[in-house]
C-alpha positions as CSV (number, residue, x, y, z in Angstrom):
1,M,-4.3,-30.0,-74.9
2,M,-6.4,-31.8,-77.6
3,I,-9.4,-32.2,-75.2
4,Q,-9.2,-28.5,-74.4
5,M,-9.2,-27.6,-78.1
6,N,-12.2,-29.8,-78.7
7,K,-14.1,-28.1,-75.8
8,N,-13.3,-24.7,-77.1
9,T,-14.3,-25.7,-80.6
10,L,-17.6,-27.0,-79.4
11,K,-18.1,-23.9,-77.3
12,Y,-17.7,-21.5,-80.1
13,V,-19.5,-23.6,-82.7
14,S,-22.5,-23.8,-80.4
15,L,-22.3,-20.1,-79.8
16,I,-22.3,-19.3,-83.5
17,T,-25.1,-21.8,-84.1
18,L,-27.2,-20.3,-81.4
19,T,-26.6,-16.7,-82.7
20,L,-27.7,-17.7,-86.2
21,Q,-30.6,-19.7,-85.0
22,N,-31.9,-16.8,-82.8
23,A,-31.6,-14.3,-85.6
24,V,-32.8,-16.5,-88.5
25,L,-35.8,-17.9,-86.6
26,G,-37.3,-14.4,-86.0
27,L,-36.7,-13.3,-89.5
28,S,-37.9,-16.5,-91.1
29,M,-41.1,-16.6,-89.0
30,R,-41.8,-13.0,-90.0
31,Y,-41.2,-13.7,-93.7
32,S,-43.4,-16.8,-93.6
33,R,-46.3,-14.7,-92.4
34,T,-45.9,-11.8,-94.9
35,R,-44.9,-13.4,-98.2
36,E,-47.2,-13.9,-101.1
37,G,-49.1,-17.2,-101.7
38,D,-51.3,-19.5,-99.7
39,M,-50.9,-19.1,-95.9
40,F,-50.0,-22.3,-94.1
41,L,-51.6,-23.1,-90.8
42,S,-49.3,-22.2,-87.9
43,S,-50.9,-24.9,-85.6
44,T,-49.9,-27.6,-88.1
45,A,-46.3,-26.2,-88.3
46,V,-46.0,-26.3,-84.5
47,L,-47.2,-29.9,-84.5
48,M,-44.7,-30.9,-87.3
49,S,-41.9,-29.2,-85.3
50,E,-42.7,-31.4,-82.3
51,I,-42.7,-34.6,-84.5
52,T,-39.4,-33.5,-86.0
53,K,-37.9,-32.9,-82.5
54,L,-39.2,-36.3,-81.3
55,L,-37.6,-38.2,-84.2
56,T,-34.3,-36.3,-83.6
57,C,-34.3,-37.0,-79.9
58,L,-35.1,-40.7,-80.4
59,I,-32.0,-40.9,-82.7
60,L,-29.9,-39.2,-79.9
61,V,-31.2,-41.6,-77.2
62,F,-30.5,-44.6,-79.5
63,N,-26.9,-43.2,-79.9
64,E,-26.7,-42.9,-76.1
65,E,-27.6,-46.5,-75.6
66,G,-24.6,-47.6,-77.7
67,K,-26.7,-48.0,-80.9
68,N,-28.1,-51.2,-79.4
69,F,-31.8,-51.5,-80.4
70,N,-32.7,-53.8,-77.5
71,K,-31.2,-51.4,-74.9
72,F,-32.8,-48.5,-76.7
73,V,-36.3,-50.1,-76.4
74,E,-35.7,-51.2,-72.8
75,S,-34.6,-47.6,-71.9
76,L,-37.8,-46.2,-73.4
77,H,-40.0,-48.7,-71.7
78,R,-38.3,-48.3,-68.3
79,T,-38.4,-44.5,-68.5
80,I,-41.8,-43.8,-70.1
81,I,-44.1,-46.9,-69.5
82,Q,-42.9,-48.2,-66.1
83,N,-42.7,-44.7,-64.6
84,P,-46.0,-43.1,-65.5
85,K,-46.0,-40.6,-62.7
86,D,-42.7,-39.1,-63.8
87,T,-43.9,-39.1,-67.4
88,L,-47.1,-37.3,-66.4
89,K,-45.1,-34.5,-64.8
90,V,-44.0,-33.5,-68.3
91,C,-47.6,-32.9,-69.3
92,V,-47.5,-29.4,-67.9
93,P,-44.5,-28.0,-70.0
94,S,-45.8,-30.1,-73.0
95,F,-49.1,-28.2,-73.1
96,V,-47.4,-24.8,-72.3
97,Y,-44.8,-25.2,-75.1
98,I,-47.5,-25.9,-77.7
99,V,-49.5,-22.7,-76.7
100,Q,-46.2,-20.7,-76.6
101,N,-45.1,-21.7,-80.1
102,N,-48.6,-20.9,-81.5
103,L,-48.4,-17.4,-79.8
104,L,-44.9,-16.9,-81.4
105,Y,-46.5,-17.3,-84.9
106,V,-49.3,-14.8,-84.0
107,S,-46.7,-12.4,-82.8
108,A,-44.5,-12.8,-85.9
109,S,-47.6,-12.1,-88.0
110,H,-48.3,-8.7,-86.4
111,L,-44.8,-7.4,-85.4
112,D,-41.8,-6.6,-87.5
113,A,-38.9,-9.0,-87.0
114,A,-36.7,-6.5,-85.0
115,T,-39.5,-5.5,-82.6
116,Y,-40.5,-9.2,-82.2
117,Q,-36.9,-10.2,-81.5
118,V,-36.3,-7.4,-78.8
119,T,-39.7,-7.9,-77.1
120,Y,-39.2,-11.6,-76.8
121,Q,-36.1,-11.0,-74.7
122,L,-38.6,-10.3,-71.8
123,K,-38.5,-14.0,-71.4
124,I,-35.3,-13.4,-69.4
125,L,-37.4,-11.4,-66.9
126,T,-40.2,-14.0,-66.7
127,T,-37.6,-16.8,-66.3
128,A,-36.0,-15.0,-63.4
129,M,-39.3,-14.4,-61.8
130,F,-40.3,-18.1,-62.0
131,A,-36.8,-19.2,-60.9
132,V,-37.2,-17.1,-57.7
133,V,-40.7,-18.5,-57.0
134,I,-40.4,-22.1,-58.1
135,L,-36.6,-22.9,-57.6
136,R,-36.1,-20.4,-54.7
137,K,-33.2,-18.9,-56.5
138,K,-31.6,-15.8,-55.1
139,L,-30.6,-13.1,-57.6
140,M,-27.6,-10.7,-57.2
141,G,-28.0,-6.9,-57.2
142,T,-26.5,-6.8,-60.7
143,Q,-29.1,-9.2,-62.0
144,W,-32.0,-7.2,-60.5
145,S,-30.4,-4.1,-62.2
146,A,-30.2,-6.0,-65.4
147,L,-33.9,-6.9,-65.3
148,G,-34.7,-3.2,-64.7
149,L,-32.7,-2.2,-67.8
150,L,-34.4,-4.9,-69.8
151,V,-37.9,-3.6,-68.9
152,M,-36.8,0.0,-69.8
153,G,-35.4,-1.2,-73.1
154,I,-38.6,-3.1,-74.1
155,V,-40.7,0.0,-73.2
156,L,-38.5,2.2,-75.4
157,V,-38.8,-0.2,-78.3
158,Q,-42.5,-0.5,-78.0
159,L,-42.9,3.3,-77.7
160,A,-40.8,3.8,-80.8
161,N,-42.9,1.2,-82.6
162,G,-46.1,2.9,-81.5
163,T,-45.1,6.4,-82.7
164,E,-44.4,5.1,-86.2
165,S,-47.9,3.7,-86.7
166,S,-50.9,3.2,-84.5
167,G,-53.5,0.4,-85.1
168,S,-53.2,-2.0,-88.0
169,T,-51.0,-1.7,-91.0
170,S,-51.5,-4.1,-93.9
171,G,-53.7,-6.3,-91.8
172,Q,-51.4,-6.1,-88.8
173,N,-52.6,-5.6,-85.3
174,K,-49.6,-4.5,-83.3
175,F,-51.4,-4.7,-79.9
176,L,-52.3,-8.3,-80.6
177,G,-48.7,-9.0,-81.7
178,L,-47.4,-7.4,-78.5
179,M,-49.8,-9.3,-76.2
180,S,-48.9,-12.6,-78.0
181,A,-45.2,-11.9,-77.5
182,L,-45.7,-11.1,-73.8
183,G,-47.9,-14.3,-73.4
184,A,-45.1,-16.3,-75.1
185,C,-42.6,-14.7,-72.7
186,F,-44.5,-15.7,-69.6
187,L,-45.1,-19.2,-70.9
188,S,-41.5,-19.6,-71.9
189,G,-40.3,-18.5,-68.5
190,F,-42.6,-20.9,-66.6
191,A,-42.1,-23.9,-68.9
192,G,-38.3,-23.4,-68.9
193,V,-38.0,-23.2,-65.1
194,Y,-40.5,-26.1,-64.5
195,F,-38.6,-28.3,-67.0
196,E,-35.3,-27.4,-65.3
197,K,-36.8,-28.5,-62.0
198,I,-37.9,-31.8,-63.5
199,L,-34.5,-32.4,-65.1
200,K,-32.7,-31.8,-61.8
201,G,-35.2,-34.0,-59.9
202,A,-34.4,-37.3,-61.7
203,D,-31.4,-39.0,-63.3
204,I,-32.7,-38.9,-66.8
205,S,-30.8,-37.5,-69.8
206,V,-31.9,-34.2,-71.5
207,W,-32.7,-36.2,-74.7
208,M,-34.9,-38.7,-73.0
209,R,-36.7,-35.8,-71.3
210,N,-37.3,-34.3,-74.7
211,V,-38.7,-37.6,-75.9
212,Q,-41.2,-37.5,-73.1
213,L,-41.9,-33.9,-73.8
214,S,-42.6,-34.4,-77.5
215,L,-44.6,-37.6,-76.9
216,L,-47.0,-35.6,-74.7
217,S,-46.9,-32.4,-76.8
218,I,-48.0,-34.2,-80.0
219,P,-51.5,-35.1,-78.7
220,F,-51.9,-31.5,-77.4
221,G,-50.7,-30.1,-80.7
222,L,-53.1,-32.3,-82.6
223,I,-56.1,-31.2,-80.5
224,T,-54.9,-27.5,-81.0
225,C,-54.9,-28.0,-84.8
226,F,-58.5,-29.2,-85.0
227,V,-59.8,-26.8,-82.4
228,S,-58.2,-23.8,-84.1
229,N,-58.3,-24.8,-87.7
230,G,-60.5,-27.8,-88.0
231,G,-62.6,-26.5,-90.8
232,K,-59.6,-25.4,-92.9
233,I,-57.9,-28.7,-92.4
234,V,-61.0,-30.6,-93.6
235,D,-61.5,-28.3,-96.6
236,H,-57.9,-27.8,-97.7
237,G,-55.9,-30.5,-96.0
238,F,-53.4,-30.7,-93.2
239,F,-50.4,-29.5,-95.3
240,F,-52.2,-26.7,-97.1
241,G,-49.7,-23.9,-98.0
242,Y,-46.7,-26.0,-97.3
243,D,-43.6,-25.7,-99.5
244,L,-39.9,-26.1,-99.0
245,F,-39.6,-22.9,-97.0
246,V,-42.3,-24.0,-94.5
247,W,-40.5,-27.3,-94.0
248,Y,-37.3,-25.4,-93.4
249,L,-39.0,-23.3,-90.8
250,V,-40.4,-26.5,-89.1
251,V,-36.9,-28.0,-88.8
252,L,-35.4,-24.6,-87.7
253,Q,-37.9,-24.3,-84.8
254,A,-37.5,-28.0,-83.8
255,G,-33.7,-27.5,-83.6
256,G,-33.9,-24.5,-81.4
257,G,-34.4,-26.4,-78.1
258,L,-31.7,-28.9,-79.1
259,I,-29.2,-26.1,-79.8
260,V,-29.8,-24.5,-76.5
261,A,-29.0,-27.8,-74.7
262,V,-25.6,-27.9,-76.4
263,V,-24.9,-24.3,-75.6
264,V,-25.8,-24.8,-71.9
265,K,-23.4,-27.7,-71.8
266,Y,-20.4,-26.2,-73.5
267,A,-20.8,-22.4,-73.2
268,D,-21.4,-20.0,-70.3
269,N,-23.9,-17.2,-69.5
270,I,-21.7,-14.4,-70.9
271,L,-21.4,-16.2,-74.2
272,K,-25.1,-17.0,-74.3
273,G,-25.7,-13.3,-73.7
274,F,-23.4,-12.4,-76.5
275,A,-25.2,-14.8,-78.9
276,T,-28.6,-13.3,-78.0
277,S,-27.4,-9.7,-78.3
278,L,-25.7,-10.4,-81.7
279,A,-28.9,-12.0,-82.9
280,I,-30.9,-8.8,-82.1
281,V,-28.4,-6.7,-84.0
282,I,-28.5,-9.1,-87.0
283,S,-32.3,-9.0,-86.9
284,C,-32.4,-5.2,-86.8
285,V,-30.0,-4.8,-89.7
286,A,-31.6,-7.5,-91.8
287,S,-35.1,-6.0,-91.2
288,I,-34.0,-2.7,-92.7
289,Y,-33.2,-4.4,-96.0
290,L,-35.7,-7.2,-96.0
291,F,-38.8,-5.6,-94.5
292,N,-38.2,-1.8,-94.9
293,F,-37.9,-1.5,-91.2
294,N,-37.4,2.2,-90.0
295,L,-34.5,2.2,-87.5
296,T,-35.2,5.2,-85.2
297,L,-32.9,6.6,-82.5
298,Q,-35.5,5.6,-79.8
299,F,-35.6,2.0,-81.1
300,S,-31.8,1.9,-81.2
301,G,-31.6,3.1,-77.5
302,G,-34.1,0.5,-76.4
303,A,-32.3,-2.3,-78.2
304,A,-29.0,-1.1,-76.7
305,L,-30.5,-1.3,-73.2
306,V,-31.8,-4.8,-73.9
307,I,-28.3,-5.9,-75.1
308,A,-26.6,-4.3,-72.0
309,S,-29.1,-6.0,-69.7
310,I,-28.3,-9.4,-71.1
311,F,-24.6,-8.9,-70.5
312,L,-25.2,-7.5,-67.0
313,Y,-27.5,-10.4,-66.1
314,G,-24.8,-12.9,-67.0
315,Y,-22.0,-11.0,-65.3
316,D,-20.9,-12.5,-61.9
317,P,-18.5,-10.2,-60.0
318,S,-17.5,-13.0,-57.6
319,A,-16.3,-15.2,-60.4
320,K,-13.1,-13.2,-60.6
321,K,-11.9,-14.1,-57.1
322,P,-11.5,-17.8,-57.6
323,L,-9.7,-17.1,-60.9
324,N,-7.2,-14.8,-59.0
325,T,-6.7,-17.4,-56.3
326,M,-6.1,-20.1,-58.9
327,A,-3.6,-17.9,-60.7
328,K,-1.7,-17.4,-57.4
329,K,-1.7,-21.2,-56.8
330,E,-0.4,-21.8,-60.3
331,S,2.3,-19.2,-59.8
332,G,3.4,-20.8,-56.6
333,L,3.4,-24.2,-58.2
334,E,5.7,-23.0,-61.0
335,E,8.1,-21.5,-58.4
336,D,8.3,-24.9,-56.6
337,M,8.9,-26.7,-59.8
338,L,11.8,-24.3,-60.7
339,E,13.4,-24.9,-57.3
340,K,13.3,-28.7,-57.8
341,G,15.3,-28.4,-61.0
342,T,15.1,-30.3,-64.3
343,E,13.0,-33.3,-62.9
344,G,10.5,-30.9,-61.5
345,R,10.2,-29.0,-64.8
346,T,9.8,-32.3,-66.7
347,A,7.1,-33.4,-64.4
348,A,5.3,-30.1,-64.7
349,V,5.3,-30.4,-68.5
């Protein structure tokens, strides 16, 4: 009973955390690119997020090794140094994640938070596409229908966004924002599926894989910083424009991947869909008050289709059959126990 309560608690805590992280991240990234003051360099923020994630995962791996420093060092050496081919496999998603995170900052600079949040749900479509191609996964009819609804919803959202204003508004380029969001969706889908294949192909914990990922992402991120903003870094410094809010954003982005790992372990697809859907609603409502977002009927219809597609994609009609069968077995077991009398009832309890 106590174990079941702990699992349920972890399930719903992770669900609430994922919902808040999804909603707050989009709003925070948008706010960070529109507020007054010196604009920080997004490439340096991405790099600092990777460093933060690396330090967090190292602590988690240390905890997995029984908080024994010698075992911790041996585990790192065995996994990373003695197995270079396996470590090099992680180079691909490391580079992809760095590019994706930079594109998200570009998208947040040119799209309002609600449109950014809804458009980024296209990563469900790209993830499904790469899962079919790379993992040879077969999708059910309901899942293909959900992907169709998703595309329709995104199109409606973008059309609603386009009718309000064409071209740039206050330095915004909505076409650039849309292209950046779409690019991030494709990279997210590919990197996620590729990383899943790596995880299933070896007996290595999620946290150790993330250590490998971050170790390889940091050099890529450093190169990106100086290629994209080398002149500004030399003139103004690496942490130009940083304040407490930027550091909060760095930690929030770093924690996103770790939260998803917990949700995957303790929650299910329907709950993940609920979290994502609720995050979209929160972002839309908050955008009305924080960024003067104009909520139109067309946008609302598109967002509703996106939310419906997320639920439909996670719905499995065949999942009900085993539950019914199990219920019948439990009912039969109770009848047998009743026939055996008091001893049977005591054993059942």
